[in-house]
C-alpha positions as CSV (number, residue, x, y, z in Angstrom):
1,M,0.0,0.0,0.0
2,D,1.4,3.4,-1.0
3,G,-0.5,5.6,1.4
4,A,-2.5,5.7,4.6
5,A,-5.8,5.4,2.7
6,E,-7.1,4.2,-0.7
7,F,-10.3,5.2,-2.3
8,A,-12.3,2.6,-4.2
9,V,-14.2,4.1,-7.1
10,N,-16.4,2.5,-9.7
11,L,-17.3,-0.4,-7.4
12,P,-18.4,-3.6,-9.2
13,M,-22.0,-4.8,-8.7
14,V,-21.9,-7.7,-6.2
15,N,-24.8,-9.8,-5.1
16,L,-23.2,-12.6,-3.2
17,S,-24.4,-12.3,0.3
18,P,-27.9,-13.2,1.6
19,D,-27.7,-9.9,3.5
20,P,-27.7,-7.1,0.9
21,K,-25.9,-4.7,3.3
22,D,-22.8,-6.9,3.0
23,N,-22.4,-6.6,-0.8
24,F,-21.0,-3.1,-0.5
25,I,-18.1,-4.4,1.6
26,L,-17.5,-7.3,-0.8
27,A,-17.5,-4.8,-3.7
28,M,-15.0,-2.6,-1.9
29,S,-12.7,-5.6,-1.3
30,I,-12.7,-6.4,-5.0
31,A,-12.2,-2.8,-6.1
32,G,-9.4,-2.3,-3.5
33,Q,-7.8,-5.6,-4.5
34,A,-7.6,-6.5,-0.8
35,D,-5.7,-9.6,0.2
36,L,-8.0,-10.3,3.2
37,L,-11.4,-9.3,4.3
38,V,-11.8,-9.9,8.1
39,S,-15.3,-10.4,9.3
40,G,-17.0,-11.8,12.4
41,D,-20.2,-12.5,10.4
42,K,-20.0,-16.3,10.2
43,K,-23.5,-16.7,8.8
44,H,-23.2,-14.5,5.7
45,V,-19.7,-13.0,5.0
46,Q,-17.4,-15.8,6.1
47,A,-19.6,-18.4,4.4
48,I,-18.6,-16.9,1.0
49,N,-14.9,-17.7,1.7
50,Q,-13.5,-15.7,-1.1
51,V,-14.5,-12.8,-3.3
52,G,-12.4,-12.1,-6.3
53,N,-8.8,-12.6,-5.1
54,T,-9.8,-11.6,-1.5
55,M,-9.8,-14.3,1.1
56,I,-12.6,-13.8,3.7
57,V,-11.5,-14.9,7.2
58,S,-12.4,-14.7,10.8
59,P,-10.5,-12.3,13.1
60,T,-8.8,-15.3,14.7
61,K,-7.7,-16.7,11.3
62,A,-6.4,-13.2,10.3
63,V,-4.2,-13.0,13.4
64,D,-2.8,-16.4,12.7
65,L,-2.1,-15.5,9.1
66,L,-0.4,-12.3,10.1
67,K,1.7,-14.1,12.7
68,K,2.8,-16.6,10.1
69,N,3.7,-13.8,7.7
70,D,5.8,-12.0,10.4
71,A,7.7,-15.2,11.1
72,A,8.5,-15.8,7.5
């Protein structure tokens, strides 16, 4: 990441979650080319597993992945 913030514009249309409010976050993950999307929503968001190239993980899994990345 080059800066402290990135702006996602021209978000793709996403209709993957049973909860329509989640689709905006999924679209931002795609547009921002995020590596990870961390969510505590097991029922809707985590159940998708991946959107585009973005892995969707629980907070616990994210911490584990970050620890492994630091150790490498």
